[in-house]
C-alpha positions in Angstrom: 9.9 7.2 -16.7 9.0 7.6 -13.1 10.5 6.8 -9.7 8.0 4.5 -7.9 8.1 3.3 -4.3 6.0 0.3 -3.4 5.7 -1.4 0.0 4.8 -5.0 0.7 6.6 -6.3 -2.4 7.7 -9.8 -1.2 4.5 -11.4 -2.6 1.0 -10.9 -3.9 -0.1 -7.6 -5.4 3.0 -5.7 -4.4 5.3 -8.2 -6.0 3.3 -8.1 -9.3 3.2 -4.3 -9.2 7.0 -4.0 -8.8 7.6 -6.2 -11.8 5.0 -4.4 -14.0 6.5 -1.0 -13.3 10.1 -2.2 -13.8 9.3 -4.1 -17.0 7.7 -0.9 -18.3 11.0 0.9 -17.7 10.2 2.8 -14.5 12.6 2.8 -11.6 11.2 0.9 -8.5 12.1 1.0 -4.9 10.7 -2.3 -3.5 10.2 -2.2 0.3 9.5 -5.4 2.2 10.9 -7.5 5.0 12.1 -10.2 2.6 13.7 -9.5 -0.8 12.5 -11.7 -3.7 15.3 -13.2 -5.8 13.6 -12.1 -9.0 14.1 -8.4 -7.9 17.8 -8.7 -7.4 18.3 -9.6 -11.0 16.1 -6.7 -12.3 18.1 -3.6 -13.1 15.1 -1.4 -12.7 14.3 -2.6 -9.1 16.2 -1.5 -6.0 15.3 -3.4 -2.9 15.3 -2.4 0.8 14.7 -5.0 3.5 12.5 -2.8 5.8 9.9 -3.5 8.4 7.6 -0.5 8.1 6.1 -1.2 11.5 9.5 -0.1 12.9 9.9 3.6 12.2 13.6 3.5 12.8 13.9 1.2 9.7 12.6 4.0 7.5 15.9 5.8 7.7 17.1 3.4 5.0 14.4 4.8 2.7 15.3 8.4 3.3 19.0 7.7 2.8 18.3 5.9 -0.5 16.2 8.7 -1.9 18.5 11.4 -0.9 21.6 9.7 -2.3 20.2 8.0 -5.4 16.9 9.3 -6.8 16.5 12.8 -5.2 12.8 12.8 -6.1 9.8 10.4 -6.0 6.8 10.5 -8.4 4.6 7.7 -7.0 4.3 6.1 -3.6 2.1 3.0 -3.2 1.2 1.9 0.3 0.5 -1.7 -0.3 1.9 -3.5 2.8 -0.7 -4.8 5.1 -1.3 -7.0 8.2 -4.4 -9.0 8.5 -5.6 -11.0 11.6 -8.8 -12.9 11.5 -9.8 -13.6 15.2 -12.9 -13.0 17.4 -12.5 -9.6 19.1 -12.0 -11.0 22.6 -9.2 -13.3 21.4 -7.1 -10.6 19.7 -4.3 -9.6 22.1 -3.4 -6.0 22.6 -0.1 -6.7 20.9 -1.8 -8.2 17.8 -4.2 -5.2 17.6 -1.3 -2.8 18.0 0.8 -4.6 15.3 -2.0 -4.4 12.7 -2.2 -0.6 13.3 1.5 -0.2 13.3 1.7 -1.7 9.8 -1.6 -0.5 8.3 -1.7 3.0 9.8 1.4 4.2 11.7 3.7 2.7 9.1 1.8 4.5 6.3 2.0 7.8 8.2 5.7 7.4 9.0 6.7 6.6 5.4 4.7 9.6 4.2 6.7 11.8 6.5 9.9 10.4 4.9 8.9 10.5 1.3 6.8 13.7 1.0 9.8 16.1 1.1 11.0 14.4 -2.1 7.7 14.8 -3.9 6.8 17.6 -6.2 3.7 18.9 -8.1 2.1 16.0 -10.0 3.2 13.3 -7.6 0.7 10.7 -6.5 0.3 8.8 -3.2 -1.9 5.7 -3.5 -3.0 3.9 -0.4 -4.3 0.4 -0.7 -7.2 0.0 1.8 -10.0 -2.5 2.0 -13.7 -2.3 1.2 -14.2 -3.4 4.8 -12.8 -0.1 5.9 -15.4 2.0 4.1 -18.4 3.3 6.0 -21.6 1.6 5.2 -20.1 -1.5 3.5 -20.7 -5.1 4.7 -18.5 -5.9 7.7 -17.2 -9.3 8.7 -16.7 -10.8 12.2 -13.1 -11.4 13.1 -11.7 -8.4 11.3 -12.1 -5.8 14.1 -8.4 -4.8 14.0 -7.9 -5.1 10.2 -11.0 -3.3 9.0 -10.9 -0.5 11.6 -7.3 0.2 10.7 -8.2 0.3 7.0 -10.9 2.9 7.9 -8.3 4.9 9.8 -5.9 5.0 6.9 -8.7 6.2 4.6 -9.3 9.2 6.8 -5.6 9.9 7.0 -5.3 10.0 3.2 -8.3 12.4 2.9 -6.7 14.7 5.4 -3.3 14.7 3.7 -5.0 15.4 0.3 -6.4 18.6 1.8 -3.1 19.5 3.5 -1.0 19.1 0.3 -3.4 20.2 -2.4 -1.7 23.6 -2.8 1.6 21.7 -3.5 -0.1 19.6 -6.2 0.5 16.3 -4.5 -2.5 14.0 -4.8 -3.6 11.4 -2.3 -6.1 8.7 -3.2 -7.3 5.4 -1.7 -8.2 2.2 -3.5 -10.5 0.2 -1.2 -10.1 -3.4 -2.5 -12.5 -6.3 -2.3 -11.3 -9.8 -2.1 -8.1 -10.7 -4.1 -6.7 -14.2 -4.3 -3.4 -13.5 -2.5 -1.4 -15.5 0.0 -2.5 -13.1 2.8 -6.2 -13.8 2.0 -5.6 -17.5 2.0 -3.8 -17.4 5.3 -6.7 -15.5 6.9 -9.5 -17.4 5.1 -8.3 -20.8 4.1 -10.1 -22.3 1.2 -11.8 -19.1 0.0 -11.4 -18.4 -3.7 -11.5 -14.7 -4.5 -12.7 -13.7 -8.0 -9.6 -11.6 -8.9 -5.9 -12.7 -9.0 -3.0 -10.6 -7.7 -1.9 -10.0 -11.3 -5.4 -8.7 -12.3 -5.6 -6.3 -9.4 -2.0 -5.2 -10.0 -2.9 -4.3 -13.6 -5.6 -1.9 -12.3 -3.4 -0.3 -9.6 -0.6 0.2 -12.1 -2.7 2.3 -14.4 -4.4 4.2 -11.5 -1.1 5.0 -9.9 0.2 6.6 -13.1 -2.9 8.5 -14.2 -5.5 8.5 -11.4 -4.2 11.8 -9.9 -5.3 13.6 -13.1 -8.9 12.9 -12.2 -9.0 12.3 -8.4 -7.6 13.8 -5.2 -8.7 12.9 -1.7 -11.0 10.2 -3.0 -11.8 6.6 -2.0 -12.5 4.3 -4.9 -14.1 1.0 -4.2 -12.5 -1.7 -6.3 -14.5 -4.8 -5.7 -16.3 -7.3 -8.0 -17.8 -9.3 -5.1 -18.9 -9.3 -1.5 -16.5 -9.8 0.2 
């Protein structure tokens, strides 16, 4: 059984992932701003109310690992911020916030967790198909898609930096998934995959994907978008 950290677990894919890992007997550290009631009652899930856009909050994560687990096997960067607005209407604060969650928060959490990871550990970053070079781009997603492109490059660089230590970094660039976040940004759009279906895929990849991939970006999309 492994020690798994997942961000963005209050709803959607992250919520389903936390339950899947816990129900399979793994130990889960669920990180989100809000703690779901279902997690409190699950003996395999530990919860931390953390806003990853605020780096000071991450001290809670470091303290938990150092005092309780001492090691981490899998880190899944699932938390994300999405704003759908024309470029000229996005404020500097909104643009910065998207990057603080989608890029800077990922980098900061990596700095906290990596000292507790050993050979065979796996860091999985959930990105977007919109952040991949050459894919279809959509108006209104300047902050979101560009941040998802940035985090892809970050993962590729860390894979190179940590390859001698045997720690793998991979990115799953997801297409549309029918989550609350998608519905808030695109009301009325019905994505072909549910949060549970995508969580099933990510669950297996997080546990075994590092045997086959390192520093790779896998496009996981059954539609455009």
